[in-house]
N, C-alpha and C positions, 0 to 999 in steps of 0.2 A: 479540894477533892478530888482529886488525880491520885495523890497517895493513898487514902481512904480506898478508893475502888482496886487501887494495887493490891493492898495488905488483906483485903476481905476475899483474898482468892481461897479455895479449900490445899489447893499445895502450896507447898512454900518453896520459890524459887533456890533459894538456897540448899535445899534438899536435893534437888534434880540434879544441881551442879555439883553437890558432893559425889553424887552418884559414880562408881565405878564396877563399869561393865566388866564380866568373866570372859573368857575367853569365848566360853560355848555359847553364848549369848553375842558375842560381835560376831560373829561368820553370818548368823544370818542377818545381821542385820548392815553389813558388808554386799551380801549376795542379795538385799531386796535393794541395796541403792541401785547396783550394777544392772538388775533386773530392770527396776524404773528408768535408769538412764538409757538401757538399751532400747525399752519401749519406745522411750520417749525418741531416742532418734531412729526408728521406724519408722513412726508414724511422722517425723518431719522428712526423713527420706522418701516415703510414699507421696505426701504432700506434694514435694517437688516434684516425684517422678511423674504424677497425676498433669503436673500445671506444663512440665516438657512433654509427654505426653499430646496434651489440647495443644500445646503450640508446632508441635510436627503436625497434628491433625490440620492445623489452619495453615502449616506452609504447605502441606501437599496439594489442599485443594487449591488455594493461589496458584504451586505451581501448574495443576491439572489445568487450571483456567487458562493460565500463559500458554500453555501448550497449545490448547485449543484455540485459543486468538493468533498465536504463530502459525497453525496449519492451515487456518481461515486466509489469513495475510498471504499465505505460498498459494495458498487456491486462486486468489484475487490476482494475484500477481503472473501465475502462470495464466488465466485466461485474459488478463490484458496483453501479456506479449504475446499469446498467439491471435488474437484479435488485431493488435498491430502489427503483427506477420502480415496476416493476410491481408490488412489493409495497404503494407507495403508494398506488399506482391502486386495490388490490384494496379498503385499507381506507378509501380514501374511498369506494367505491362500499359496501362493508358499514355504513359510520354513516351514508352515505346511505340505506340500506335502513333499519337501525335506528331513523332519525330519523323513517321515512317510519310503520314499525312503531307506534312510539309516538305519533304524531299518532294513527294508527288506534284503538288501542286507548283515545287519551283521550275520541277522538269514542266510542267503546264505554260509555265510564265515564261520559261524560255522558250519553247514551241508558240509559242503565242505571238511572243514581242518577235521571232524570227520572223513568223507567216505575215508581223505586220511589217516587219520591215520587207518584205516581198510584195508585198500588197502596194506598201510607196512606190516604190520601186516601178512597178506596175503602172499605177495611176501617174507618178512625172511620165514614166515613157507613152502613156496614151497620150497626155497634155501636150506632149513634145510633138508628137505624132498630128494631132489635131491642127498644130499651129503649123507645122512644117506643109502641111495639106492647102489650108487656104489662104496659108502665110497671116490669120487673125483667127483669134478665139472664137468658135462657132458659138451661136447662143441655144441654149439646151432647148428642145423640141418639146412642143406643151404635151401635156399628159392627156390622153385620150380617156373621156369619160365612157363606161360602159353601155350599153345601150340595156335599159331594163325595159322589159315588155311586162308589163302592165296589165 
């Protein structure tokens, strides 16, 4: 069946194979083949260029997005640094005030202890004076109630 289809064609392939072109016919064929291959190369290159252009556009947009994220991160870092430095300064000042207050309390404590020591000595001296006056310890005097007028 296949053989009958091939032989039923209008032209004979042996005649095509036997054809010998003249020089004048070969040049347009060669130029046409070169033109076709050139246009094919151009189309392929332009498709490749379009693909690369699209990739560059996507890469640029990603780069711009990353640059924006980096700028935001730098701004946040700068704000955090400023805030942290402010808090650190405040803490240093508070620490300085705490140490000053501690030193003041230490001085007050030392003065109070000194005064307590002096008071203790006076009390001991007063107790010794009472004992030497009477020879014994005197009883404490009863407290007088203030008279209230009603």
